[in-house]
Steps between C-alpha positions, in 0.01 A plus 500: 500500500257668731396441776435408854179439686536448869191517712394468858347188642266679752393728214408198296297362787308828530440509128395146445308379810126510439337770721837671561530876552444692177820706529644468145823694533756407762855613565801287555538635854184300590672167500809291448623421144454149365598421142253294307729466205705217644449139377185541286346180361550578127286199398200663652536837321534592133855531387691691233603224258448605134634792298279727289211470746441871556221675308372854522262624643413164649819476725484855630287394787530253787600134479348353826622144424870611538627550845663838459448800273591872482436815299794726539545861396797723534592827361733807520317825441606861534354853520558759230795637684657158541399388856493122489291237671498125473197279577410136542149373501454126524197281572566140588256203506562197701293179486470340839370165366474346155193620322344150448534426868343830597213460261430144625493621855243758400286232336499304824377777715136545578558873542750729346620849587572769239811575709637149439801498261821322440663808343696757700623838348789711617621831363824699533510868415807718516615843389867600493544880538843524341564864571438461871631143533165407657349145454129451568356147521172341574348152496140368502334162522146395399306187406400430140121505570215743515678720250758606763789391272540324169604506130321482177602498135218678315490790579838471658497575870707393808418638836526471879224726642567851364852420385460403138622496138227503238459532129388849380525437125685296232849404640458767774475443879479724800645427848356660809612454860479712809636492862530764766858593373491438128279464203547384135265576215665424162397390149713261306483471118647199324765570241642149440288176485526261798816297496531137608800394707680166493366248249188660368403632839615190691770624740687210662638558851664168566553151362185348647201444286252779566760721670405775269257791454304658217652836470444805272580875521370814351799751490556863398151611595451867460388627838335820628300606808569611852706396801402634842738514799355603828232718347723659225402391150741487206403464130737246350591315182734206441515131409355192675546122485252224559567138593236233531606157616319196636636158609505219748864505573777531769865572497711188456697351793795724586359808341486790749369806301505688173598822331256628239561794263263685271671781301337736241751669266473850360515346145171310552646160580467312828672224699376252760727252667495308824760287676417259780769487759613174662629461851842387366532833314421359156226609271211269412551379136128572427550878562411677185400828336355675193617789290204679347539697176292813405264288293438250792721221361685309768854365521496227776804508732655217709695581806828410330454790267534775759750604764372693802748638747405669829680830536361625828272399789253662737406373848144561626467675832170320552562137409886495511500327158774599253392546145691572175483871421691523180559276202698448180311305252634368163327300232766454229259353235294820519792728519358620836722645776318682786581644845221580733388564852177575701351849457490497881644240731211417743219342303463200729154368583465389850142373490377148534836400349831686445633574160651782289303632213590835353574742221834485332694674225759365252708637220753355260520371146265293289679404181660814374249737676518665843179412697335581830246279670277523804302225659445285800706238688363245747727317742388227728676261737734752652305537823444119522499206268212455260565132445181307416312815399424696176 
């Protein structure tokens, strides 16, 4: 179920007007937030309509005909003496106009600029310093031109300036990102083949035709490298999760937000589920999930198959939003019974939008076996309705 791409209207003007200033990275403080995810014209963009339409490596890169796309990485890593860190590294792509319309406009111009583009890129980068309960967050914007930002399949690479993930060998990638306060340099090695969610990678989000995404994950990736906090570097190892999703889609009428879970168990299995919350308190029937076995086989899950109870809450001192901060999750058909909570409470991003995305830990029973799991939870719509966006 990832993700969200809100962008700034004045930023778009700066990025797209011919002859504009060549500043390629702007911060959200520069302007007021305007969502461009509301009321897209789905007929003008490509839509996710057919199952079994994802191929590798072809679909690792960008899909500019779709309106929205993201490459999302999270992980929980630790030092040799057990100090834990969580990280999120996500690059989003947003089409500002349908590709055929943009290309037709270029054909009609006598002169073109290499700066001209209809693709905007946005990146979110966070590190959770669990031991010190410190949350570091950063955001960048750039245009998809002149090599400033982009995505390619072969060799695999997704980047926004010097923040990037790139292929270093067979089924191996490296993530590098640096800010004044934090840095991440980790290598991820695939241990399970990519898994397709929904119906052969077609993940329906509502009853409307085309209200769906193409969605796959790579889970249980062995991870090693370094995390740097305020100049202090730590050698770490752990596990990472990747999501890649692309669509032309919005939340259905009455939907206000979602809760998305990605859990990696200590027995090598994994679980993804998302539930879309409606304003009347009900759960969207198209909410769904996947249980991933150690060999990569997937058991699809409908929302009727799980029960998720909130056990605790946390109120942000920054936004005032109140988020769930403890859960009891059961999936009887899997013999799964888990209780979990955030590894630290304050993992709220207050950037160009406000949402909670953070490291969590769960423990309980899977079948007849005691299990532990760590992963990430994303919660949107608590600081304001997400209706009409996805």
